[in-house]
N, C-alpha and C positions, 0 to 999 in steps of 0.2 A: 367077227369077234367072238371070243368064247365068254358066255355069261352064265353064272351060277343062277339057276332058276329057283332054287329052294335052299333057304338058309337053314343050317342045323337047329337053330333056336331063334324064335320070333323076336323082332326088336322090341325094346321098351318104349312105350309111348311118352311122350314129353309131358311133364306136369310142372307148372310154375314153382311148386314146392322144391323141385330139384335145385333151383338156383337160390343160394343163400349168400347174400352180401354181407361183409364185414362191416361192424358198426362205423368204422372211420374209413370206408370205401370211398367216399366224397373227398376227403381229406388226402388220401392217397392219389386219387385221379388228380387233383389240382397240384399236388407236388411233381407228379409225373409229367404233366404238362409243362409245368415251369422248367422242370429239368431238359425235356426235349426241346423247349424253345430256347434255353441257354446254349444247347449245341447247334442249333440254326444260327443263333446270333455270333457264336464264335467264328463258324465258318464263313458266315456272310461278311463279317468284318475284315477277314483276311482275303477272301477271293473277290469280294463285290458282287457275288451271285449267290442267290438263295437257293439251297438244296434241301433235300429231305433230311430230317433229324437223324434217322436211320436209313440205311440202304440207299445212301446218297449216289454211289457209283454203278451206273448202268453197264452191263457187259454185252447185252443183246436186247434188241428191240425189234420184235417180229410181228408180222401181220399173219394170221393163221386163221384156220377154220374149225369149229367144232361141231361134230355130228353126234347125236344122241343115238344110242344103240337101238336098233329095231326090237321090238317085242319084249321089252322089259317086263318081268313079272310086277304085279301091283305094288308089292312092298319096295320096289326099286323106282316105280314110276311115279315120281314124286317132284313137285315144284317145276322147275325148267326142264326137267327130264320126264315130264308126265307123258309126252307123246314125242315121236320121232320128228326130227327137224335138224336144221344146220344153221349156224350163226357165224359171222365174222368175229374174230377175236384179235385182242392186242396182247402180247406177251412180252414182260419186262424182267429180263435176268439182271441180277444185282448181287452186291455183297453188303454185309451188315453195317459197318461204320458209317457215321454221320459226315466224316470228312473224307476227301478223295485221295485216297493212298495208292502207293505202287502196289501192284497185284503181288509183289514178294511178301507184303503183310498179308497172310493167308489167313481169311476169316470165313464164317459160314455164309453159305450162298441163299439168295432168295429168288423166288418166281411169283410174280404177280400176273394175273391174267384178267381181262375185261371182255366179257362177252356182251355183245351189242345186239339189241333187238329183243330182249327177254320180256315178255308180258307176264302180268299178275299184280296183285295187291302189293304195293310198295312198301318199303320200310321208311320210318320217319326220317325226314331230311333227304330222302332219296325219291320223293313223290313224282318229280317231272322227269325222271331219267327213264332209259329203257336198258340200263346195264346191270349185269350180275358179276361182281368181282370175287375173286379167290386170291387170298394171300398166303404164300406157303414159303417154308424153309426146309432145307435139306437134313432134316431129322425129325424122327416120329414124335418127340416130346418137347415140350417148351422148357426153356432154361430155368423156370421158376414154377412153383405150384400155384401162385396166384398174384395179384396186382402188387401186394405189398413187398414181396420179395423180389419181383421184377423190377421194382423201383430200385432196390439196393444195387441189383446188377446194373441198371442203367446209369446210376450216378457214378459207378466205378468207369463206364464207358465214357460218360461225359467229362469226367476228370482227365481222361487220356486224349480226348479230342484235341487235335491240333497240336499235339505235344511231341516234340523231338522225332520227326518223320524217320531220320536216319537210325535212331536208337530203336524205333519201332521194328525195322527191319531185322536188326540184330536179335531182338527180343523174339520175334516171330519164328525165327530159326530155332532158338532155344525152346520155345513153347512147343514147336511140332516134335521136336525129339522128346520133350518131356511127355507129350501126349501118346506118343508112339509107346514109350515105356509103360505108361499107365494102361493102355489098351492090351498090351502083351500080357498084362496081369489081370485082364478080364474087365477093366474098369474104364472110365472115361471122365473127363473134366469139360463140360459145356463151357465153364468160365475161361479155361486155358483156349479153347477153341475160338472163343468170341474175342479173345485179346490177341489172336495171330497164331494160334496152335493148329488151325485146320491143315489137313494134308493138301499138298500142292497137287491137285488132281484137275481133270478137265471138267469144266462147269456143266457141260452138255451131258455128262454121263450121270448126272446126279437124279435122284428120285426126291421129289418134294412132298411135304406133308403140312397141312394146316395147323396141326398140333393141337389146336383147341377145337371144340365142337361148335356146329351150327345145327339148327333145325334141318330136318329133312322131311318135309310134310309134317306128319304127326309124330314122327320119330326124331332121334338125334344121331349125328353122325360126324365123323372127321373125314377130311378130303385128302386124296393123294393124286399127284401127277407122275407118272412114271414112264420113262422111255420104252417104246416098243419097237421102232424100226431097228434093223440090223446094224445100221451105221451108228446110231445113237447108243445102243446096247454096248457096242464094242469099246465106248469111251468110258464105262463104269469103272470107277477106280483107276483110270488111265492117268499115269504120272504127266504133268505138264509142267516143264521148265520155264518159269517166267522171271528169273533173275536175270536183271539188265533189260528186261521188258516191262515196263511201267504199266502198259495196258496189254499184257499178254493174254489175259482171259478173252479180252474183247476181240483181240486178233484172231483168237482162236475160233471164237464164234463166227466172225465174219468170214474166215477161211472156209469153215465148215458149209455154210450156207451159200457160198459161191456157186456151188454145183451140185449140192445134195439138199434132199428133202428131210424132214424130220417128223417123227410121229409119236405121239404119247397117248397113254391112257388116262382119262380122268375116273378115278375110283372112289368109291365111299366106303367106309366102315361103319356099320350100324351099331349102336350101343345095345347090347343084349343083357347086360348085367352091371347095375349101377355101382356094385361094390368093386369089381375090377375094372370098371369103365366110368370113373367118376367124371362129373361135369365141372366141379369147381376146382379140382386139382389137374391143372394143366401138364405137371411135371410126370404123370403117369402114362406110361406107353400102354394103350388099349391091347390086350393080348390077341393076336390074329389066330391063334388056334380057336379061340372062342367065337371070333367075328372076322373073317377075312376081308380084306379089300377086294371090292367087286367093281368090275368095269360098267360105267354107265354111259360113257362118250368116248370119242376118239377125237384127238386134236392134231391137225396136220399143218405143217408150215412148209410151203413150197421154198425152192432156191430163190434167194433175194439177197440185198445189200442189207445185212442184218444189224447194222449200226451206222449213223451218219450224223453229223452235226444237226443237218436239217430235220432229221427224224428225232433227234434228242430234244430239240426245241418244241417239236410237237406233243412228244410223250413225256420227257422228262420234266419239261416246265409247262406243259399245256394240260396234263392229265393228272388226276390223282386216283390211287388205288386204295380201297378200303373194303373191309368185309361187310361194311353197313351201306355199301352200295349194292342195292339189290331188292329181291322180293321178300315178302314176308314169310314165305314157306321155306326161306333158307337164313332166317334170322340168326345172327351169333348169338352164342350163350356162353355163361360163365364169367367169371371175375376179369380175366385178361381181356376177353372180347368186350366187355361193357366199358373199360377204361379206354379201350382203342378208339371209340367212336369221337370222343372229344379231342383225343391226341391227334388223330388223322385229320380231323377238321382243322385244327390250330396250324398243322404243317402245311396244309395246302393254302390256307388263308395267309401265311407269312410268306409263302413263295409267291404268290399272286401279287402281293403288296409291293416286295421289295424288288421283284423282276419287271413289274409292270406288264405282266402277261396272264391275261384271263385264263383261270382254269375251269373247265366245264366238261359235263359227260358227253361223250360223242352219241349221236343217233346214227350215224354210219361211218365208214371209213373213207368215204370218196376224196377227202381232202388230205388223208396221211400220205406223206411223201413216199414215192416208191424206192 
């Protein structure tokens, strides 16, 4: 792997003063949890099965291996990347909505990974686990600057949950056309994408981003996972016709991994300037010309059955993914990350209770269905 051994500018060391909560952040958090719960209650009432409040539909459930790059320079050898090694990984590919929609309603894509066997001082609520989670979406910036604006977007998504699925398909086509027109003029609308205006492309060609920062040892960083194997890279921006195929994305992932392996790089982008790389404004894209994404690990997934009902029960129902599952060296920071802790805990508890299925952090993958 090619690794940058020297950054053009030294990263900024974290200081607690960089995190500044709104006076009413607790009220915003409570309202956000209430909104997410309403989504879960709506979908449970209709389906009889509890799913995630967002990213409910999985398209790929993969077993993989993460290997840390050899000979990382000290500035990059932080936290779980402090020394070479390899760990088993679970990867979950998904799309944003909290209801299970036909894939012709095209929305942003997500990737959650769970690394198993990570040592180090644990985050609060994760003390008895040995996992490190990264939760990512296929865009470099979050849809809102902070928790309060995110709540506004979430309420819009909650209002549309389980409403007129046939109409959503038609609107998705309109939104995709509108988004293409906006992008032709040099702009973009994250709201349009969230409501169904995302391009109909292959999910395995996507590059995923944490969008919001975490600690990286004494520093601060955003995380990205990008495809590097030739077969995956060929799928970047590749059109995928899912019309008439309600689970077209899932079928494409399963078909790919039937006989093909996939490789990604896990990359980090260190904060080198608080003015252009703010901690509390998650809507700002950190400029890569100031601080490039640098590979610190590689993830490899061998050919396998990439989705099955049995594996869905084990992962979709039996695991939760949260940036707060991890070690203190990678503690989530910023407004969006702070409210996520309680929100993710609520979602996991709701699913466990209504599905009568225990959710726990794995200590190995010996029982994961092949």
